[in-house]
C-alpha positions in Angstrom: -14.2 -20.1 -38.7 -10.8 -19.7 -37.2 -8.4 -22.6 -36.9 -7.9 -23.0 -33.2 -4.8 -25.0 -33.7 -3.0 -22.5 -35.9 0.2 -21.0 -34.4 -1.1 -17.5 -35.1 -4.3 -18.0 -33.1 -2.5 -19.7 -30.2 0.1 -16.9 -30.0 -2.7 -14.3 -29.9 -4.5 -16.3 -27.2 -1.3 -16.5 -25.1 -0.6 -12.8 -25.5 -4.2 -12.0 -24.4 -3.9 -14.2 -21.3 -0.6 -12.5 -20.4 -2.1 -9.0 -20.7 -5.0 -10.1 -18.6 -2.7 -11.5 -15.9 -0.6 -8.4 -15.9 -3.6 -6.1 -15.5 -4.8 -8.0 -12.5 -1.4 -7.9 -10.7 -1.3 -4.3 -9.7 -1.1 -4.7 -5.9 1.9 -3.3 -4.1 3.8 -4.1 -0.9 4.7 -0.9 1.0 7.6 -0.9 3.5 6.2 1.3 6.4 8.5 4.3 6.7 10.4 3.5 3.4 14.1 3.8 4.2 13.3 4.2 7.9 12.4 0.9 9.6 9.5 0.6 12.0 10.7 2.2 15.2 10.5 5.2 17.4 10.7 8.4 15.3 13.8 10.4 15.7 13.8 14.0 17.2 14.8 15.2 13.7 11.9 13.5 12.0 9.1 13.1 14.6 6.4 12.9 11.9 8.0 10.2 9.8 4.8 8.0 9.7 2.5 11.0 9.1 4.7 12.1 6.2 5.1 8.5 4.9 1.3 7.8 4.9 0.6 11.0 3.1 2.8 10.1 0.2 1.0 6.8 -0.5 -2.4 5.9 -1.9 -3.4 2.4 -1.0 -5.7 0.1 -3.0 -7.5 -3.2 -2.1 -4.9 -6.0 -2.2 -2.0 -3.8 -1.2 0.0 -4.7 1.9 2.1 -3.0 4.6 5.5 -4.4 5.5 6.7 -3.5 9.0 10.5 -4.2 9.4 12.0 -4.1 12.9 14.3 -6.1 15.3 11.9 -8.8 16.7 13.7 -8.7 20.1 13.1 -5.0 20.4 9.7 -4.2 18.9 6.4 -5.5 17.5 3.4 -4.2 15.7 -0.2 -4.2 16.9 -3.4 -3.3 15.1 -5.7 -1.5 17.6 -9.1 0.3 17.7 -9.3 4.1 17.2 -9.8 4.6 20.9 -6.8 2.4 21.8 -4.8 4.3 19.2 -5.6 7.7 20.7 -5.0 6.6 24.3 -2.0 4.3 23.4 -3.8 1.4 25.1 -2.0 -1.9 24.1 -4.4 -4.2 25.9 -6.6 -6.4 23.7 -5.2 -5.6 20.2 -7.0 -6.7 17.1 -3.8 -8.2 15.7 -0.4 -8.8 17.2 2.7 -9.3 15.0 6.2 -9.8 16.5 8.4 -11.6 13.9 10.3 -8.5 12.7 9.0 -9.0 9.2 5.3 -8.3 9.7 2.9 -8.1 6.7 -0.6 -6.6 6.9 -2.9 -7.0 3.8 -5.7 -4.6 3.0 -8.7 -6.9 2.5 -11.4 -4.4 3.3 -12.1 -0.7 3.4 -12.0 1.4 6.5 -9.7 2.9 9.1 -6.6 1.0 10.3 -4.7 1.9 13.4 -1.2 0.5 14.1 1.2 1.1 16.9 4.2 -0.5 18.5 3.5 -3.3 20.9 6.3 -2.2 23.2 5.3 -0.1 26.3 6.1 3.6 25.8 6.7 3.5 22.1 3.2 4.6 21.1 3.5 7.7 23.4 6.7 8.6 21.4 4.6 8.6 18.2 5.5 5.2 16.8 2.0 4.8 15.4 0.3 4.9 12.1 -3.3 5.6 11.0 -4.4 4.7 7.5 -7.9 5.6 6.3 -8.3 3.3 3.4 -11.1 3.8 0.9 -11.2 7.6 0.7 -7.7 8.2 -0.5 -6.4 9.8 2.7 -4.0 8.5 5.3 -2.4 10.1 8.3 -0.6 9.3 11.6 -0.1 10.4 15.3 -1.8 13.3 16.8 -0.7 15.7 14.1 -3.8 14.9 12.1 -4.6 15.2 8.4 -3.8 18.9 8.2 -0.3 18.6 9.7 1.3 18.6 6.3 0.4 20.7 3.2 -0.8 18.6 0.3 2.1 20.1 -1.7 4.8 18.8 0.6 7.6 18.2 -1.9 9.7 15.6 0.0 10.5 14.2 3.4 13.9 13.5 5.0 15.3 10.0 5.6 18.7 8.8 6.9 19.8 8.8 3.2 18.5 12.2 2.2 15.1 13.2 0.8 12.6 11.2 -1.1 10.3 13.2 -3.4 6.6 12.8 -2.9 4.7 11.4 -5.8 2.6 13.8 -7.9 -0.9 14.3 -6.5 -2.5 13.7 -9.8 -0.6 10.5 -10.8 -2.5 8.6 -13.5 -4.0 5.2 -12.5 -1.9 2.3 -13.7 -4.8 -0.1 -13.9 -6.4 -0.9 -17.2 -9.9 -2.4 -16.9 -9.8 -6.1 -17.4 -13.0 -6.1 -19.4 -11.5 -3.6 -21.9 -8.4 -5.9 -22.4 -10.7 -8.9 -23.0 -12.8 -7.0 -25.6 -9.7 -5.7 -27.4 -8.2 -9.2 -27.4 -11.5 -10.7 -28.8 -11.7 -8.0 -31.5 -8.0 -8.5 -32.6 -8.4 -12.3 -32.7 -11.7 -12.0 -34.7 -10.1 -9.6 -37.1 -7.1 -11.8 -37.7 -9.2 -14.9 -38.1 -11.4 -13.1 -40.6 -14.7 -13.3 -38.7 -15.3 -9.5 -38.5 
């Protein structure tokens, strides 16, 4: 039987806990528009939110950060019908602090637009279909951009799109636990 008080066993236990914690913390916070803050798209980049949403793959626990001047703008989550018609009445969620955070806690379609009158009609809106790997924005639809779009312009130049076949960074927690148990058992001489 292993000596639970031995420094070697305690070190292995601490390492296993750290690996388990690290494997569970793989949620990301995405700034909507990346280098472009939440605002009316410019005439040189009218599809900024369509392009932005196509370059990100969201997972449960991820969050969207909308940055904007609170005295000039806001963010509302609306229904699909309100999104299409730019109807700002009766939003699902209203955020106006200039540093608005939306967390993905369920699968589905999420529709966002500016809470300022007229901004939605100028394509300051975002649609994210969460759960099937696709996301898109305004009336351009999912086929507006080719899947191989290499980059998109921002005020600071272009940002390359991530590869479409990026490997998953998550490692199953059960596998980490099993490997940790086996290593501890081997070092303590029980296997």
